[in-house]
Structures are given as C-alpha cells and as structure tokens.
N, C-alpha and C positions, 0 to 999 in steps of 0.2 A: 499466593501466585496468582498472575493474568494466566499462566498459561494451562496451571490447574484447574480453575476455576471455568476454561473454556470448557477443556478435555468433560469433567464431571456434568457440562450443558452438553452432553454430546449421548449422556449416555444414558440407562432405565434411571439412575440415581436423580434426574433432571425434574421430572416430575414431583416426584417425593420436598428437593428444595423447590418447585415452583407452586406447591398448595402451600410448605411452610413459609415462602415470602408472601402470599394472599393474604396468609392468615391474621400474620402479625402487623399488615396494614392494613387489613380490616377493624383487628384489635385498636390498634392507635391511632381509628380515625385521620387515615392516610390516604389518599385520593390515589390508584393507582395507574396512574399515568408512567408512560416510558422507563423515565427517569427513575421516577421512584420505584418502582419495579425491579429495575436493575440494580440500585441501594442498596435493598432489602434481598435483593438475590444474593447478594456479594459479600451481605452482611449475614446472611443462611448459612452458606458457605464454610464463613474464615468467621465464627464470631470473634474473635483473638485479633482478627485485623485491625488495620490505624484506623478503617473508614468504620468499624464498628466501633471500636469505644469513643471516636468525635461522634457519634450519632448518640451511642447512650448518655455522651456529656453533653449533648442540647435537649437531650428528652429529660436529665434530669431538673437543668436547669429549667423544666415548664416551657422551653420557644415549642414554638408553631411548626411544625416545616412547610414551609413555601412554597412555593414554584422556584423563586429567589436563592435560596436555601438550599433546595436540591438543586440549579444549576450550579450553584458554587462547590459543591460539597463532589459530583460529579465530575467538575472540572477540575480534583484537586484529586482525585483518589479513582478515579474509572480509568482505564490507558486510552480506550479509544477518545474520550471526551479533554484528554489532555494531548495525546494524537491533535484531535480537530483544532484546539487552541494552538497549538503550534502551528499548522497548515494556516489558520485564520493573520495570527500578528504575522509572519514569515510575509507574507501575500499583500499586508497593510504595507514593511517595511519595501518593500518590492516597488510596491505604491508610491509610494513617498520619495523615493531615487528616482522610478521615472518622470516624475513630476518635477523635480530640480534638476534632470537633466532637459525636459524638454525649456522649463524655464530659462536656462542658462543659452541656448538654443536660439530662443527667440529673442534674450539680451543679444546676442550677435547677430543677429536677422535686423536687430532697431538698428548697432552702431551701423553696418553695413549699408544700410538705407540710409543713412544720416550720411556717411562718409561719401555713397552717387553722389548724392542731393548737392556737397560741396564741389564735388569737382563739374556735377551741370555750370555750379555757378563761380565758377573760376571762369571757363568755359566761355564761357558767356561773357565774362567779363575785358579775358582778351581780346575777345570779338569788339567788343568795341572800344577798349583802349589800351592796344599795347605796348605802351610807351614801358621802357625802363622801370621807373617808381611803381608804378605799376604791378608789372613783372614782380620784383623784388616782395612787392606784399604779397601779387599771388602762391610765391614759393612758398614763405613763412608761414601764407596761412595752413599752406598743403603741408607745413613739415608737421605744425601742429594735428593735423586732422590726421595723419601718418603715425605719428607718436600716439597719440588718442584712439588712434584703432591697434595697433601693434599692442597694446597695456589693456584693452577690450581681449582681443583674440588670446594671450596670454591665457586671462583669467577665466579665460568661457573654457579652454585646455584643459588646467586644473580643475575648476567642474566637471567638466566630462569623466576626466582621468579618473578624481574620485567617486563618481558615480561607478563607471564602468565597471570598474573593482566589486565597487558595493554589489551594484548588480549580479556579478557574477559569482561572488559570494552569494548571493541570498537565494539566485538561480540553486544553484548545488545542495545548498541546504533542501528545497524547497522539494528536489530531485532524491535526496534523499529520503526525504517527510513521505512522500506519492509510495516509495519505493516500502518505505517501511508502514504504509498502510494497508501495500500491496504483501505482506509478507505476516505467515503465522508465526505465532511469535513464539512457540514450540519447537515446532519445525524447522522451521525457517524456509519453508520454501512457499510457495506460491498462497496463498487463502482463498477462499470459495469466489468472494469475490473477483479478485484477481481472473480466477479461471476464468467464470461464466463472461467476463469482456476479452476472452484471448478467443475461450470457445465462440464466441459468436463473431469476431472478429477472421477466424483462422474460417467458418464458416461460411461466411460473404466472399472472402475471396475465390473457397473453393468453387463458389456457384458461378465467378465470373471468370476464373481461366479454365475451371477443367480440372483443375489440381486433385489429385487424393488427398485426401489425411486420416490419419484412424484414431480410436477412441481407446483409453484400455483404461478400466476400473476398475484398482487391487485395492484387499482386503486383509488384514489383519487376520488367520485363523485362532479362535480359542481366547477373543482377547477379553472380554468379559471375567473368562477365570482370570487371565493376570491378575487384572481389577479386584476380582473375587478374592484369591488367595493369597496378594501379594499387596494392595495397595494400589493408589492415586499416583505415589508418585514414580512406582515401579512400574505400571502401564505406560508412564511417560517416559519413561528410561525406555523404552521396546519401542516406542514412537519416534524417539530421537533416532532409534540406532535404525531403524528399517530407512527415512526420510534421508540418515547420513550416504547409504546407499544409492540409492537412490538420485540423489544433487551427484554421485560420483559416475552413474550412469548417463543422467540423462543428461544434456545441454542442447546451447542452445541453436537451432532454431525450434526442438524441441521443449514443450512446457510441462512441468510437473506441477504439482499443487495437491492439499491437502484438501481434499472431499468434501468432509467430515468427519469426526471422530475414530475412527483408528483404518478409513478408506482415503485412499490416495488413489488422483487419475491423471494421466496423461496424454498430453495432446500431440501426434504425429506428424506436420503436413507436411505435406509432400512424400507419404509413403501410405503400402498399401498393407494388406496382412501379414503380404511373404516377408514383410520390411517388419512388425515389428513383433512380428513373433521372435527372433532369437534376442532383442533387446527384454523384452518381459520376461524369458526361458531364463536368462543369465543374469534378471534381479534375482528373481527365487532364487536361483540356486545360492547367487551371491547370500543371501536373508539366510537359506537355514544350511548352510555351512558351516556357523559356528555355534557352541551351545555360550548363551551370554547371561551372564552372573549379577547379581542382585545389587548395585554398588555400596547400600549402606554397608552389606550383610556379607557379602562375595555369597549367597547361598546361590545356587545352581537353576537358572530358571528355565534351560532346557533348550531346544529350537523353536525356534520364531518361524513361519511358515506364512506364505502368502496364498490369495487364493485372485486367478485375476479373469478380468472379461474381457475379450478384443470385440468392436465393433469396428466396421468401413462406413464413411460418409456416404451415405447415399443422394444423389443431385434432390433437390426439393423439399427436402427433409428441413425440419426442425433440430434443433437441440435435442428438447425434449427426448424425439422423437428416439433422437442418436444414442441418449443419455439413458433410453429405455433399454433399447438394444445390450447395451453395453453390460446395460445392468442386469439383465438376463440372459447371459451369458455370465457371470460372475456366479450368480447361485446358482448355476448349471454346474459350475469349476465344485463349487461348495459340497452340493449332492451327490458330486462324483467322487470324494472323499478327500477335500482338499488340498493341496499343496502344489497344484494346476493351473495350467490354464487353458480361457477355455476359447475358438473363435467363432465368430457365427456360421463360418461354415461346417463346422463338427458339431453343431445345433439338429 
C-alpha cells in the first residue's frame, strides 16, 4: 500500500530500504536516477506488489530499463506519478475547452463585424437612392443578414454553453486533484508540502498585519514500540486514530497537517499561546481517553498519548526558526515524561 510505504520511509527502517534499493540498482546496472530509485525502493518494500512482478517480467525478457521504460512504470504504478498524469491530462482538456470557447467568440465577432458592415452599406445606399424599389431591396437584404446573425448567435450560444459546462466540470476535477495532491493518503490530513505552503502564507500575512499566530507540533509517544511490537499496519491504525481526533478538533481557519512520520502540526492564525493551550490540551485528553484495540486480532493496544510543543510567531523570524522553537518545546515535553504539552513561556 502507498500509505504503508510512505510510513516506512519515515521510520528507522528507511535506511535499510534505501541501502537495499541502491544495492539492487548497482547489481542490475541501472542508474540510480530519482525515478529508478523510487521504483526499486517500492519493490524492495513490497516484493510481491504488481510493480515488482512487472519489473521481474521485464528483466526475465532481458529488456533494458531505459528512461522511457522507467517513466512508463512510474506513471502506472507510482501514486504520485499517476497524480501528475491526472493533473496534466485535466489541464490539457481544460486548455482545449477554453480554446474552443475562444474560437466561438472570435466567430461571433466576425459575424458581428460583417453585419455592421452591411448596415453601413445599407445606410449609404438609402442616402443616395431612397426609392421604394431600393428600400424593398434593402429590407430584404437586412432580413437575410438578421437571420444569418441570429443563426450564428444561436450556434455561438450553444458552443459557449457546452464549453462552459465542460470547463466547470474540468475545473472541479482539477480542484479535487489538487486537493488530493495536498493530502496525506494515510491520515487524510494536509501533507508536508501543503503545510509548508500554508505556514509561509500565514507568516507573510502576520508580518503584514501584525496579527499573531501559533504553531503546534505533536508527536505520538513511543510510536516505534507500536511498529516494532505490532507491525506497520497497526502503526498505521494508530496514526489514523490520532488524525481522526485532530480532524474533529481543528477546523478552518486553523490548519492541521501530518508533519512527517508520527508527527503532526497545527497552524493557528490569529491565535496566541493562551488561545492555543486549551485546544492542544483537549486533543491530548481525547487521544488518551480510550484504550484502542488492534483491528485484525482485537488485541488491546493500550492508551495512546501525545507530546506537544507550542510556539508563537515572532515578527521578523523565518518559518525555520519558528519550527525549531516549537520542536524544542516538543522534546522538552518528551523529557518531562510525555503525555503533556510545553509552551515556550514554560521552557
């Protein structure tokens, strides 16, 4: 599973996976490009996956793993590559629809210009020869031009209506695809990339307006023990459990993300340390209030606890400095016995 692979990449096992993937690349004389490394890392992590079987089939046939072959494998089997393909295809379809709408508008403009020219010509004709015969001819000519104009306008309206509907659908698809690209697949919280973008935006806004904001970092206590004792699937269950509680407590304009591995982050715009403390305390209590059980065997996993560090933004500082201070407070909470929060005024 993609979620399991991402979790293993953020655990101590990641180093052995990396070494094994690089050894295989060297043994098979495949260059360790980023895509090749990601392919072999997935295969190392899950030797029975469809990607591993397809790679084995290619090797059995004696085919060389060229850049084209690697790109094709990645586009089919790697989640992020499939997502990129989806974004690209939707963007291309959107461009085609907009081009079609632009063509319809240009056609309408040409028809309008033709109609305007005929009106000017008619005006000149009437001014030089206002006889009844000329008038009848002018009326007939204008009638034909008007009918042609109406027909063209109706066609343009149909084309624009169709394009508008298609563009609306494609925009919605693109919106959903972008949302997926910004979402951690395991926890359904925002991912690290989305967090980085959001906190930089909030920091810039705070610098401009002077409004406060806080950053909260949380870490699941003894998470390695869950993975070592029960396996990564149970570790994933714990991550989803904590994320579910976070989603219930943290809503817009607050922003929650999976920061990495078993660590989570909250951005709290417009809030100071006094505002942040009750929220974090409530989440710690919610998480530790219930003993959870392993889904596959119903074994009692015990109580899950979190440690948290909270820091308030200081005007002029970088995101890196703010994260460092929150991280320092988090590890102070760990040293003080875990299952607690530490805010910077307490350090």
